[in-house]
Kinemage of the C-alpha trace (Angstrom):
@kinemage 1
@onewidth
@group {chain A} dominant
@subgroup {mainchain}
@vectorlist {calphas} color= white
{ca lys a 1} P 0.000 0.000 0.000
{ca asn a 2} L 2.533 2.575 1.151
{ca leu a 3} L 6.057 2.094 -0.201
{ca ser a 4} L 7.377 5.128 1.670
{ca met a 5} L 7.288 3.000 4.826
{ca leu a 6} L 10.129 0.886 3.389
{ca thr a 7} L 12.881 3.398 4.101
{ca pro a 8} L 15.378 2.215 6.732
{ca ser a 9} L 14.437 5.006 9.139
{ca lys a 10} L 10.757 4.070 8.968
{ca leu a 11} L 11.417 0.319 9.165
{ca lys a 12} L 13.537 0.914 12.260
{ca thr a 13} L 10.557 2.379 14.117
{ca leu a 14} L 7.755 0.338 12.531
{ca leu a 15} L 5.112 -0.857 14.984
{ca thr a 16} L 3.018 -3.992 14.634
{ca pro a 17} L -0.284 -2.084 14.149
{ca his a 18} L 1.240 -0.129 11.252
{ca leu a 19} L 2.404 -3.352 9.609
{ca thr a 20} L -1.035 -4.868 10.093
{ca ala a 21} L -2.644 -1.836 8.451
{ca gln a 22} L -0.415 -2.233 5.403
{ca phe a 23} L -1.436 -5.845 4.799
{ca thr a 24} L -5.072 -5.894 5.886
{ca pro a 25} L -7.300 -6.268 2.837
{ca lys a 26} L -10.232 -3.916 2.646
{ca glu a 27} L -13.175 -5.277 0.703
{ca glu a 28} L -15.325 -2.666 -0.989
{ca asn a 29} L -18.490 -3.818 0.779
{ca asn a 30} L -16.901 -4.699 4.141
{ca thr a 31} L -14.544 -2.183 5.739
{ca asn a 32} L -14.187 -4.419 8.823
{ca ser a 33} L -12.546 -7.228 6.865
{ca thr a 34} L -9.317 -8.402 8.460
{ca cys a 35} L -6.913 -11.264 8.057
{ca thr a 36} L -4.435 -12.860 10.407
{ca ile a 37} L -0.788 -12.500 9.476
{ca pro a 38} L 1.264 -15.356 10.911
{ca leu a 39} L 4.150 -14.419 13.237
{ca leu a 40} L 3.297 -10.737 12.982
{ca gln a 41} L 5.360 -9.603 15.979
{ca glu a 42} L 8.405 -11.542 14.733
{ca arg a 43} L 8.013 -10.063 11.245
{ca thr a 44} L 7.840 -6.578 12.770
{ca arg a 45} L 10.966 -7.270 14.837
{ca leu a 46} L 12.841 -8.428 11.714
{ca leu a 47} L 11.789 -5.321 9.768
{ca asn a 48} L 12.967 -3.159 12.698
{ca glu a 49} L 16.287 -5.036 12.605
{ca leu a 50} L 16.546 -4.501 8.849
{ca gly a 51} L 16.037 -0.740 9.112
{ca ser a 52} L 18.227 -0.287 12.171
{ca asn a 53} L 21.150 -2.321 10.855
{ca leu a 54} L 21.055 -0.814 7.365
{ca ile a 55} L 21.452 2.560 9.072
{ca gln a 56} L 24.114 1.387 11.527
{ca tyr a 57} L 26.297 -0.669 9.182
{ca his a 58} L 25.537 0.442 5.614
{ca asn a 59} L 24.820 4.189 5.717
{ca gly a 60} L 21.093 3.470 5.500
{ca ser a 61} L 21.430 2.026 2.010
{ca ala a 62} L 20.786 -1.491 0.706
{ca leu a 63} L 22.700 -0.492 -2.424
{ca his a 64} L 25.711 0.448 -0.306
{ca met a 65} L 25.511 -2.971 1.367
{ca ile a 66} L 25.380 -4.708 -2.016
{ca gln a 67} L 28.342 -2.695 -3.322
{ca lys a 68} L 30.437 -3.828 -0.344
{ca ala a 69} L 30.179 -7.385 -1.692
{ca gln a 70} L 32.121 -6.343 -4.827
{ca lys a 71} L 29.988 -8.487 -7.168
{ca ser a 72} L 30.520 -11.623 -5.068
{ca ser a 73} L 27.373 -13.538 -4.166
{ca ser a 74} L 29.114 -15.440 -1.366
{ca ser a 75} L 30.401 -12.152 0.073
{ca leu a 76} L 26.890 -10.710 -0.015
{ca val a 77} L 25.511 -13.764 1.811
{ca gln a 78} L 28.209 -13.261 4.446
{ca ile a 79} L 27.435 -9.539 4.748
{ca ile a 80} L 23.719 -10.260 5.127
{ca thr a 81} L 24.227 -12.915 7.799
{ca cys a 82} L 26.695 -10.729 9.710
{ca thr a 83} L 24.482 -7.635 9.516
{ca phe a 84} L 21.085 -9.197 10.145
{ca pro a 85} L 20.904 -11.870 12.861
{ca gly a 86} L 17.426 -12.794 11.608
{ca tyr a 87} L 19.077 -14.336 8.537
{ca arg a 88} L 21.368 -16.625 10.543
{ca asp a 89} L 19.803 -20.024 9.991
{ca glu a 90} L 21.705 -22.162 12.465
{ca ser a 91} L 20.858 -25.405 14.192
{ca ile a 92} L 22.305 -28.314 16.120
{ca asp a 93} L 22.408 -31.603 14.207
{ca trp a 94} L 21.742 -35.061 15.635
{ca lys a 95} L 25.423 -35.370 16.596
{ca gly a 96} L 25.269 -32.188 18.666
{ca gln a 97} L 27.319 -30.157 16.191
{ca gln a 98} L 26.287 -26.697 15.110
{ca cys a 99} L 25.429 -26.460 11.441
{ca phe a 100} L 24.876 -23.353 9.349
{ca phe a 101} L 22.544 -23.192 6.385
{ca tyr a 102} L 22.002 -19.646 5.280
{ca lys a 103} L 19.201 -20.453 2.885
{ca arg a 104} L 17.206 -17.242 3.402
{ca ala a 105} L 20.298 -15.095 2.841
{ca gln a 106} L 21.037 -17.083 -0.317
{ca ile a 107} L 17.471 -16.535 -1.518
{ca val a 108} L 17.849 -12.754 -0.994
{ca val a 109} L 20.976 -12.773 -3.163
{ca ala a 110} L 19.250 -14.895 -5.832
{ca asp a 111} L 16.228 -12.559 -5.804
{ca leu a 112} L 18.489 -9.526 -6.212
{ca trp a 113} L 20.220 -11.217 -9.140
{ca ala a 114} L 16.854 -12.055 -10.718
{ca ser a 115} L 15.596 -8.489 -10.348
{ca val a 116} L 18.649 -6.585 -11.580
{ca gly a 117} L 20.750 -9.228 -13.317
{ca asp a 118} L 24.444 -8.758 -13.862
{ca cys a 119} L 24.368 -5.048 -14.616
{ca gly a 120} L 28.132 -4.810 -14.172
{ca arg a 121} L 28.842 -6.921 -17.255
{ca arg a 122} L 26.549 -4.929 -19.539
{ca arg a 123} L 28.644 -1.781 -19.579
């Protein structure tokens, strides 16, 4: 609904009711229509983390974060997992050893690639 709420400074201070308002469908004939968004408080916390850490570590710019990776997808995955704890998919396996599978961070990098492609090679 409102893309201006996606700036790091606004994400940093986003409250759960504001997030709910952005994703609650309004039917033309029923203004009281609502839906339940799973894990809403956790999603709000992760968006707060995203805004706060973009400001703290990357001058408030996702592009600046991406440029730090110097066209390396593995570097960008590392930057994402270091900057945003919410992307650290870690677990303990059946042997009691910690294992790391940064699937969500890898998906972010793949989505970025799909949306902008390899712009650096098209110069």
